[in-house]
C-alpha positions as CSV (number, residue, x, y, z in Angstrom):
1,M,-5.1,43.8,15.8
2,S,-5.5,47.0,17.8
3,E,-8.3,49.5,17.5
4,N,-8.6,51.5,14.3
5,T,-6.1,54.3,14.4
6,H,-6.1,57.1,11.9
7,E,-2.5,57.8,10.7
8,T,-1.8,61.2,9.4
9,K,0.5,61.0,6.4
10,A,3.2,63.7,6.0
11,L,2.5,65.8,3.0
12,P,5.2,65.9,0.3
13,R,7.5,69.0,0.6
14,V,7.8,71.0,-2.6
15,S,9.9,74.0,-3.6
16,P,7.5,76.0,-5.8
17,A,8.4,77.3,-9.2
18,M,9.4,81.0,-8.9
19,D,10.1,84.0,-11.2
20,I,11.7,87.3,-10.0
21,L,11.1,90.4,-12.0
22,E,12.9,93.7,-11.4
23,R,11.1,97.0,-12.3
24,D,11.9,100.6,-11.5
25,D,9.7,100.5,-8.4
26,G,11.1,97.3,-7.0
27,F,11.2,93.5,-7.3
28,Y,8.3,91.2,-8.0
29,V,8.4,87.6,-6.9
30,F,5.9,85.2,-8.5
31,M,5.4,81.6,-7.0
32,D,3.1,78.8,-8.2
33,I,1.4,77.4,-5.1
34,P,-1.8,75.7,-6.4
35,G,-4.3,74.6,-3.8
36,V,-2.9,76.8,-1.1
37,R,-5.5,79.0,0.6
38,R,-4.7,82.4,2.1
39,E,-5.2,81.1,5.6
40,D,-2.7,78.3,5.0
41,L,0.1,80.6,3.8
42,K,2.8,82.2,5.9
43,I,5.3,84.8,4.7
44,D,8.1,85.7,7.1
45,I,11.1,88.0,6.7
46,N,14.3,88.2,8.7
47,E,17.4,90.2,8.1
48,T,18.4,88.4,4.9
49,E,15.5,86.3,3.6
50,L,11.9,86.2,2.8
51,V,10.5,82.8,3.6
52,V,7.2,81.5,2.1
53,T,5.5,78.4,3.5
54,G,2.1,77.1,2.7
55,R,0.0,73.9,2.8
56,A,-2.3,72.5,0.1
57,P,-4.2,69.9,2.2
58,Q,-6.7,68.6,-0.4
59,G,-6.0,65.0,-1.3
60,A,-7.4,61.8,-2.5
61,S,-10.4,60.2,-0.8
62,D,-10.1,57.0,1.2
63,K,-10.8,55.1,-2.1
64,E,-8.2,56.9,-4.1
65,T,-4.4,56.9,-4.1
66,F,-2.1,59.4,-5.8
67,L,0.4,57.7,-8.1
68,E,2.3,60.9,-8.7
69,V,2.0,64.3,-7.0
70,Q,3.2,67.4,-8.8
71,F,0.6,69.9,-7.7
72,G,-1.7,68.0,-5.3
73,P,-1.6,68.0,-1.6
74,G,1.8,69.2,-0.3
75,E,3.7,71.7,1.8
76,Y,5.4,74.5,-0.2
77,T,8.5,76.2,1.1
78,R,10.8,78.7,-0.6
79,A,13.3,81.3,0.6
80,V,14.3,84.4,-1.3
81,S,17.4,86.4,-0.4
82,L,16.6,90.1,0.3
83,S,18.6,92.9,-1.1
84,D,19.6,95.7,1.2
85,R,17.8,97.9,-1.3
86,V,14.4,96.5,-0.3
87,D,12.1,98.5,1.9
88,R,11.0,95.8,4.3
89,E,8.2,98.0,5.8
90,R,6.3,98.2,2.5
91,I,6.4,94.6,1.3
92,K,3.0,93.4,0.0
93,A,1.7,90.0,-1.0
94,T,-1.4,88.9,-3.0
95,L,-2.7,85.4,-3.8
96,K,-4.8,84.9,-7.0
97,D,-5.5,81.7,-9.0
98,G,-2.7,79.7,-7.3
99,V,-0.1,82.3,-7.9
100,L,1.5,84.3,-5.0
101,T,2.8,87.7,-6.0
102,V,5.1,89.4,-3.5
103,F,6.1,93.0,-4.2
104,L,9.4,94.1,-2.7
105,P,9.6,97.9,-3.1
106,R,12.9,99.7,-3.4
107,L,14.1,101.9,-0.6
108,E,13.8,105.5,-1.4
109,K,17.1,107.0,-2.5
110,P,18.3,109.6,-0.1
111,A,18.4,113.0,-1.6
112,A,21.8,114.3,-2.6
113,R,23.1,117.0,-0.2
114,R,26.2,119.0,0.4
115,I,28.1,118.6,3.7
116,P,29.2,121.9,5.1
117,V,32.7,122.1,6.3
118,Q,33.2,123.5,9.8
119,T,36.3,125.4,10.9
120,A,38.0,124.0,14.0
């Protein structure tokens, strides 16, 4: 046998449970991501999606083996389509008690105005 080698097991990939709520001020996205610390969480936006990824690295000790994993160590990933009505500059996120809340504010509606007609 060769020397002792430490193999890193890939963490199971999980799509977290999610709720989306619409209110007058915008949209609220709630995701269950138990065990994910703020520093292990990434939220990226592109033109059409908000992408959340996070790692919950805690796991069994060397003397334990998980028989089933539903909220233990894992990598969470979920994408949410962004409406063109979302103000991408004012998006905010908070993490509390294993629940990520992302606030997607509505774009301010442009004020109604009259267009003057010029003579040629």
